[in-house]
N, C-alpha and C positions, 0 to 999 in steps of 0.2 A: 546468687550465682549468675555470672555474666559470661556469655560466649562472645569472643571477638571473631568476627568474620572478615577475612582479608581478601578483597576482590577488586573489581573496578566498576565504574558507574554503568557501563553498558552490559554487564554480565546478565545472564538469562534468568528464566523463571525459577531456577533452582534455589536462588537466594531467598526470595520471599516465601517459597514453599517451606524451607527449613526454619526461617524466622517464625513463621506462623506456628510450626510445631513446637518450637522452643517456648514461645509465649503461651501456647495452649497448656503448657506444663507449669505455668506460673513463673517462668524464669525470663531473663533479659538477654537480648542480643544487640551487639553494637557493630555496625557495618563501617569498615574502613576502606574507602575507595582509593586505591593506590594511584590511579591516574589523576586524581584531584589533589594529590600531594606533590609539590609544596605550594601550588598556586591557590588552593582553596581550603585545604585542611592543614592544621598546625600539629606538629609533633615535637614534644619536648622530652628529651632523654637526659636525666640527671644521673650521674654516677660519682662515686667518691663517698663523702660522709653521708650524702643522701642518695638513695637508690629509688628513683621514681620515673615513670614514663606516663605522659599525659597526651591524649589525642583530643584535639578540639575541632569540631565540625559545626560551624555556625553556633547555634545555641546549645548544641550537645557537647558534653565533655566527659571523657572517661579516664579515670585513673586505672592504669593497667594492673595495679595491685589487686583490683577487684575481679580480674579475669580468672576464671576457673578452667577454661579450655579455649583452644584456638582452632578455627577451621581455615586452613590455608588453601585458597581457591585459585583465583586468576590474578596475575600481576600485569599491570601496564604502567610501570614506574614513570612518573613525571610526564605523562603523555599530553597534558594540557599546558605544558610550557610552550610559549608561542613559537611557531615555526619561523617567525621573522628573526628570531635570535640567531646570531652567527652560529653556524653548524658546529664548530669546534666547542664553543661554549655550551650550546644546547646538549650536545653529546656528553660533555663532562658533567653537566647538571643532572642529566638522566642517570648517569652512572653513579653519581653521589647519592641520588634518591634511592637507587637500587641497593647500594651497600648499607645505607642508613636503615631502610625498611627491613632488609634481610637480617641485619645485625639486631634490630629490635625484636624480630620474631625469634631469633636464636636465643635471645636472652630471657625470653618469657618462660616462667614455670608453668605448671599445670599440664593438662592433656593436650596433645597436638594431633590433629587429623590432617595430614600426618607430618612428622618431623621433616623439615626441609632437606636435611642430609639424606634421609631415606628416599624422599621423592626424587631428589637429584640423581641418586644412584639407580633407582628403578627406571628412570627415564632413558637409560642407555639400552637401546633396542637390541644391539648385538648381545649384551649381557643377558637380557631377558630370554632370548632364544637359547643361549647356552644353559642357563639355569633351568628353563622349561624342559630341555632335553635330559638334563641330569635327573630331574624329578620323575621323568617318564612320560611326559606329554609329547605327542607327535607335533612336529613343526615342518614347514615347507623348506625345501632346499633354498638357500639364500646366498647371494653374492653382493657385496658392497665393494665398489671398485671405481677407479678412474682410468681403467685399462680396456680399450675397445676390444682387443684380442681376447681378453678373458671373458667378456660378455658374449662374444660370438661362440666361444667354446662352450660356455654355460648353456646357451640356447640350444646347441646341438645335443646336449646331454638331457634336456628336459623335453620329453616326448609331447607333453600337452602345451608346449610353448612357455613363454615367460612374461611376467608383468614387471613394471617398474613403479617404485614409490619413493617418497622422501622420508628420511629418518626424523626430520624436524617438521614441526607444523609450518606450512608454507602456503602463502596466497599471493596472487598478483592483483593489484588494484588499478582500475582504469581511470580515465581522466575525471570521472564523476565520483571517484572514491568507492565504487562498487567492488566487492570482494569476489575474486575468482579463485576458489580453492584448487590446489593441485591434487587430483585424486589418483588412486591406483589405476594404471593404464597398461593395456597390452602392448608389447613390443613387436612391431611388424618387421618384415624382411627389409623394408626400406629404412627403418630405424637402425637396424644392425649395420647398414652401410653408411650411416651418418652419425657416428659416435664421437666426432672430433670435439664436441662440446664438453666431453668428460674431462678434458685437460683443465677446465675451469671449475668444474664442480663434480665431485663423486656422486654416484647414484646407487641405489639399492635395487637389486633384481631378485625376483623369486620365481620358482616354478609356478605355473598356473595350476591351481588346485581345483578340480571339478567340484561344483557346489550343488547340494540338494537344498540346504538351508544355511543361513548365516545366523549366528547367535551373538547376543550381547549379554554377558554375564556381569552383573554388578554385585560386588561383595562389600558388605559393611560389617566389620567385626567378623562374626561367624555366621551372619545371615547371607544367604546366596539367592539372588534373584536372576533368573535367566529367561530371556525372551528370544523367539525365533522369527525370522522373516524369510519368505521365498524371494530372494533378490533376483532370481532368474525369471521372474514373472514380467519384468520390464526390460526392454532392450538396453536402456540407459544405465541400469544398475547391475549388469552382468558381472563387471569386474570390481565395482565398489558401490555398495548399497547407498552410501551417503550422497551419491550423485543424484539419486531420486528419493532422497530422504523425506521430502514433503509428501510426495505421492505415495510412499510406503508407510507413512506414519501411523495409519489406522490398521495396518496389516500385521503388526507384531502380535504374536500369540505366546501364551505361557509354554515353557518347555522344561521338561524334567531331565536334568543332566544325569548320566550314569554316576553312581556313587563314587566309583574310583576316580572319575574325571574331576568331580567336585572336590574330593579330598586333595588331589594333586594341585588344583587351583588354590585351595586354602594354604597348602604347603608353599606354593610360589609366593603368595603375599607374605606369609610368615618369614620366608627367607629374606625378603626385602624390608621387613619390619613395618609393613603397611597394614592399616586397618581398613583402607578403602582402595578399590581398584575396579576399573571398567575394562572388561576383557572381551576381545573379539576372537571368535572361533568359527571355523568352517565345518559343517557336517557334510561329508562326501556322500555320493549316491550309494556307496557300499557301507555307510554307517560309521566311518571313522571320524573322530573329532580332532581337527587340526588347529592347534593354538597359533594365533597370529601375533598378538601383542597385548600388553596390559597398559592402560593409561592410569597413572596414580591419581590424577585429578580429572578423570574422564566425565563426560556428560551423562545425566540420567533423567533430566526433567521431562523429556519427550515420552519416555516410557511411563512415567507416573501420570502425566496430564492426559494422555490418550488411552490409558488402560487402568482399570481398578485393581489390577493384580499385583502392583509393585509399589508398596508403601515405603519407598526408599527414603524420602525426606523424614519420615517418622523414625526410621532406623538410624539415620544420621543424627537427628536431634537426641535420640536416646543415648547414643554412644558419647556424644558431646557432653551430656548432662550426668552421665553415670560413671565414666572412666576417670581414673585418677592419674 
């Protein structure tokens, strides 16, 4: 039994954690780094009279007929293609890498954690909020717009103020290549008077929800792991705990979700056909649980490395090795 792990070379500790658990059960894992294709990794896809897919990475070779399950993690298609290549050709090459790899994944049998089509659908944040409301979860009032007047009106309607966030993962890189992530940020009165940039890029605004705790709930199959952190303990993490993620990393504690909330979250993942999801929730001072979003390929390694309470890599290995 072989598990194919599709990721990229700079992915984090989650990959070796899961590989270790797979190998501890006497099975094999093969890592396919998408950023190293096509410059370092070879992929042969035969169709017609012969149906065969072979990945060659140095001395390692895998016939994908041997693959029993696939873990679809992080994609960085063709990122090692030289930047010196003409941009038009480089962009075309990366796009060809993308459709080649995604087509290969789509054609594979066996168990997928999770199917690309389900992940793609679940990644629509507006749809997430709509489905969450239908299931009975509480969600913050939200506006996505390129209209400054609508933002001003929305701000007047939200007594606790509003914050802004990006629907897509977004970072800005400085001259040294250092990553500066765009975090959830409060919208000030000055911001409301300087919204002209919305004509170039829509943004998402939400009511500012008071926080007693922030939760990260990670679901693997039917196993639910929830941790809580007091993000209000540091000034820098008031609006987004990730901004002080390193400082808070040892502060996460086990948290027992109310049974009805847990059931609704499981229903949410079932709606999208997901076996895995990393979910962000706010617990308000009056005890309400406010659903923010689910990331179908969200991180978990920091919960496991810094706490003995969350054997998430074990749960992932088990589902990859036992589901058909």
